[in-house]
N, C-alpha and C positions, 0 to 999 in steps of 0.2 A: 759365249757371245754369238757364235755362228748358229748354235741351236736356236737361240732367240730370233735371229734373223730368218731362219728357215721357217720357224713356227709362224712368225708374222706374215711371211710371204704365202703361207698356205691358204690365206683368206683371198688371195688374188687368183685369177685364172692361171693355170699352170704354165701356159706359154709366156704370159707377162711376168710371172714369178721367175721363170728361167732367164728372161732378158734382164730383169733387175738384178738378180743374183750374180749374173756374169759381168755386169757393169761395175760391181763393187770392187774396190781395190784389195780387199782381204780374201775374196773368194774367186773372182774372175771365172773363166769357164772351166778352170781346173777342178772346181768343186761343183759348179752349176750343172755340168753334164751328168756326172754320176747321180746327183740328187734328182735331176729331171727324169732320168731313166729309171732309177730304182725306187724313188720315193713318190714322184709325181706321175709315174707310169707313162711318160712320153715315149714315142717311138725314137730309136737312136738317131735317125737322120733329122727328125724334127728337133730333138734336143740339141743336136749339133748346130743346126741352122739358127735357132733362137739364141743359143749361147754365143755364137760368133757375132750375130747382130748386136746383142747386148754388150759384149766385150769391146766392140768397136766404137760404141757411143762416146766414151770419154776421150777418144784420140784427139779430135780437133779442138774441143774446149780446153783440154789439158795442155796440148802443145801451144796453142795460141793465147791461152788465158793465164798461164802460170805466172808470167811476169806481172801482169795486171793485178792478179790476186795478191801477189807478194807486195806490190805497192800499196794496195788497200790495207793489208794487214799491218804494214809498217805504221800507217796512220791510225788505225782504229783498234787493232789487236796485236800489239807487238809480240806477245807470247806465241802467237800463231806463226809469225815470221820465222822464229827459230825452228818450229816444226817443219815448215816448208823447206828451209835451208838444209836441215839435217836430212830430210828425205831426198832432196836433190843431190846432196853430197854423197849419200850412200849409193844412189843409183849411178852417179858418175864414176865412183870408185869401182863398182861392179863391172862396168862396161868399158871404161876408158882404155885400158891396155889392149883389150880385144879389138876395140874399134880402130885404134891406131894401127893395128896389124892387119885386120881383115876388112875394114870399112863397113859398108852397109850389110855385108854378109853377117857380121857380128851381131847386129841388131836382129836380123832374122833368126839366127841360131839361138840367141839369148831369149827371144820371145817364144820360139818353137819348142824349146825344152820344157816339158810340163813339170817343172819343179817349183817349190815355193819361192816367191819373190823374183820370178823371172818372166813375168807376164807383161802385158801391154802397159800397165801403169809404170812399172820400173823402167821399161825400155823407152817410154815417152819422156819420162823425167830425165833419163840419161841423154836422150837426143836433144832436149832443151839445154841441159847443162853443157853438153859438148858442142852446142850451136850447129848441129847437123841440119842442113836445109830440109824443110818439110818434104820437098819433092824426092829426096833420097830416103828420109826416115820413114815416111808413111808406107810406101810399098813394102819395105822390109818388115815393118811391124805388122802390117795387115797379113802378109803371107805367113809370118810367124804365128799369128793368132790362128789362122786356118790350119796350119800344120799341127799346132798344139791341140786344137779341137779334134782333129782327126785321130791323133794319137790317144787322147783321153777317151774318145768315143770307142775306139778299138779296145782299149784296156778295160773300159767300163762294161762293154758287152761280152768280153771274153773272160771276165774275172771268174764267173761261175764255171767256165770250162777249165780254167787253169787250176782252180782250187777245188 
């Protein structure tokens, strides 16, 4: 599936392709940066900038639109309501204990660790589920995205040196 997405995006300008790839929940910047650098031949700092920009696009619509989207799905696509609820429940379970203990720092750390299912999408879903005010959630998530981007860029550019 990811190969098909990357192949489709190759018809776009590489900067726009990086933005789109990093905005998607299954790839985010954790995959967009290495692809932008190694496949689309973007300079590392350009790849980082476009990936951060793209990864941040879903933050506001997801945070403020999730409840509205759920109400629409209840009415018109009940099967989708279950998908949304399961996603939110999983995100809440992943972050809940850590947030109770560490507060907004937990959202930062959760987003900053460049591991699967620890990016902006999951952190934002968790923030909505835990009813964390946007003024606390957004800075933590944004800083986490920037940190993850820097880590992934360093790993992507030093991979040839390490191996």
